[in-house]
N, C-alpha and C positions, 0 to 999 in steps of 0.2 A: 505494501501499501504505499505508494509514493505522493499523490494526490487526493486530499479528501475533502469534500465540498458537504458544505451545511446548509439547511433551509432554515434561515433565522427568523425568526417570527416577530421577534422583538427587538427595539435596537437600542433601549432607554436603560435595559438590566439585559442578563444572557439567561437564556431558559436552558434546562437540562439537556437537550442537544446541542445547543453551540459549547456549552461546557464540554460535555461527553468528546465532542467532534476535537476541541483544541486539546485536551488529555492525551486523544488518541492519536494524534499530530505528533505530538512531544514524544510517547511512546515509542515509535515508528520511525521518529526522524524525519516527518514526512511533512507535506505543504497541507496548508488549510485555507479552504476559500469559504467566507459566508456570503449568504446572497439574502439579502432581504428585498421582499417585493411590496410596495406601498398595497393599501386594500385597494381594492376595484370599487369604483362607483356604486352602491346602491340601487335599487329600485327608487323612482324619482314620483314625487304625488303628481296629481294632474294639475295641480294648481301654480302659478307661479313657478313655471318648470326654470324659465330663466335665471332668476337669481339664485335658487337653488343650486343650477348646476355651477354659477359664477363663485358662488361661495364654495361649492365643494373643489371646485378647479385649484381656488386658492389654498384651501385647506392641503390638497395633495400635494400641491408646489411645495409647503411649508412644510409637509412630513417629511418629502424628499428630501428636500436639504438638510433638513436634523437628522434625517438617518446619514446621511453620507458624513456628517461631520462626526458620527459615530469611529470611522475608521480608524483613526491615530491609536484611540484607546484600546480597542480592539485589538489591531495587529501587533500594538507593544505588549499587550497582555500574554497574548498566545504564543508569541516570540518568548517571553520572558519564560514560558513552562517549559521551551524545549523545542517547540515548532520551527522544521528548518525555513519556513518561510509563511508570512499569514498574510490576508489581503481580505480586503472588506469591500462588497461589491453593494450596489442597487441598482435593481433594474423596473422596468414597469411592463406589464403584461401579465399573460396567463401563468401561473406559478409553474403547473407542470411541464408546459412546453419551454421555460426558462431553466429550469434545470435539466430536461432531456440535453439542449443545446450545450448548456456547461459541463454535462456530464460524458461530453465526449472528448474533452480531456483532463478527467479524473476518474479515479479508479473506485472511489465506494462514495456513498451519500449517505449522510447522517440526517436523519428525520425525528422529529418529534411525534408522539400519539397520548392521547387522555388530555391535552390543554384546551384552551378555550380556542384559539384559530380554527378556522372551518378545516384547515389543512390537517391538522392534529387530530379531526375527529379520526372514527374507523375509516368510514369510507373515504376520508380523503386520505389518510396514510396508504391505504388499500391503494389508490388511484396512483399517486407515487411510485409505490413498490409494483405495481405490475405496468406502469407505462414509460417509466425515465429511463430504462434501460439499463439502470445500474443497478449493483447490489446495494443493498439498503442498510445499514443497522438502525433500527426503529429503539428509540430513548423512549419508555413510558415516563411521564411525569411523576408516579411512584417510585421511580428508580432514583429520582432526586439528583445528587451530584454525584453520581457513579465517575469512578476515573475509570480509563482504558483497562481491560481484564489482564491481569498477569498471573490469578493463581488458578482457577478450574473454567473450563470452558467445554460445555456440554454442546453433544455434537446429534441431530434427531437424523436419524439414519436409517432409511429402507431401500437403499440401492437406488433410486430413482436419479434420472440425469438433473432433477434440480437439487437434489441433495447432493450430488456430485460437484454440480457448479457451486453450491454455499459451502462446501469443504474447500474447494481448492480458494474461492476468493480469500478465507479465512485462514489461509496457512502460514503469513506471518505473525499471527496473533495465536493460532496454534506451537507454532516453534519457537514462539517467548513464553508460552504458559507452562508453570508447575504441573499442572495435572491436565488431560485431555479424556472425558468422556462420553464413550457411544452409547448414546441411546438407541437401543437396536429392536426395531418393531418388525413387522411383518415386510419381508423382502420382496420388492419387484422383481420377476423376472426381466432378463436382458433381454432384447428385441433380437429375433434370428438374424445371426449374421452379422452381427456387431462385436466388437471386441471387447470383452468381459472387464470390470472395473476392479481390482484386486485391493482393497481398502487398507490389507495387513503390508502388502509389500509397500503400498505409495507410501504409507506412514513411516516404513521404515527406511525408504529412499532420502524421504524428506528429513530425516530425523526428528519425527514427533512420536514419543510413546503413548500409546492409546491402551486403553481399558475398556471395557464392556460391561453395561447393564441390560439386562435384557428386560424389555417390555412384554408385561402379559397380553397377548395376541387377544384375548376377550374385553380388553379394556378400552374404552374411548380415547382416542389417541393423542388429542390437545390435553386434556385435564391430564392423562397419563403422563405427557412431555414435561409439563410444568410441575407436577409433582416429585419426579424424577429429577430433574431441574436442582428443582429446591433440596432436595433429599443429597446431592453430592454437593450443595453450595456453590452452585457455579455461577458466577458473576457474568457469563453471556451465553447465549443459546444460539446456536447455528444450525438453521432450518431451511430445507427448499421452501420456494413460494409458489402454490398453486392457484392457478385459475383458468377462466373460459370464458372466451367473447359469447356475449350474446346480446344481436342489435348491436347497439353502438355505446355499449357501457362493457368494462369489464367486471367480472364477478368471482369473487374469491372462495376458493374451498373452504369447506368446512374446518379444518385443522387450523389454517394460516388465519381465518377468522378468529378461531377461538383466540390463539395465541395473540394478534392485536388486540383482543378485548381486555383479555385478562391476566397477560404476564405483567409482573413486577420488575423483571431484570432486562436489561436489553437485548435484543436478537438481531441478529445478522441474517436477513432474508436475502435470498437469491432467486428468481422467478427464471 
């Protein structure tokens, strides 16, 4: 992880996702870019539209200027923690489009869930996980000021392509962790003709010591993963994110939806 992007929903103070991203960048000696997007114009009343638009445009301009003035403080703070380079950006537009655009030169996106901003709702976070094209580290508000993982990382494992991708993304964190626990559930068979992924060989090749915790096949997967992660005192859960297209929207699978709704620890999700 050389370049970390974080969605900042505030500029007057630092929400948990921004704090987490800065500490993660410090632990990886990586760069961190915080992107703040001023709120969009709300629905307007039918009366006196001109004056409302003018007042709102003035407010947006003021917010943009004030947000840009937060750059020196953030950049100095993140650099003081140990990030190799810190940058604060303010942009106007659709949040998911802007994050997807910036994602082309970043390795991972850090975002929050459970906050008051609409993009930190379950639906908002799900849209960013499924559409930005980046692996995402989702930081629940309940996680508070957690720093980057360095003790125990739990990996939700079923052998799927999504799980393999999440595992690969997490490699730098796994190599630095003191303990890596594979939460192994019902395995998905590899597609006919495709090369088999050997988890044990992969871990040995990359110098990652792993141990296994088998999940009961009869358990509900989402709650079982969170219970197991808590049991091993994990400070990060790595999991594949599952979704399917339906008309013009993206819909999360049940396990991923449960994790976003109920997890109190940060999660690295890759779709």
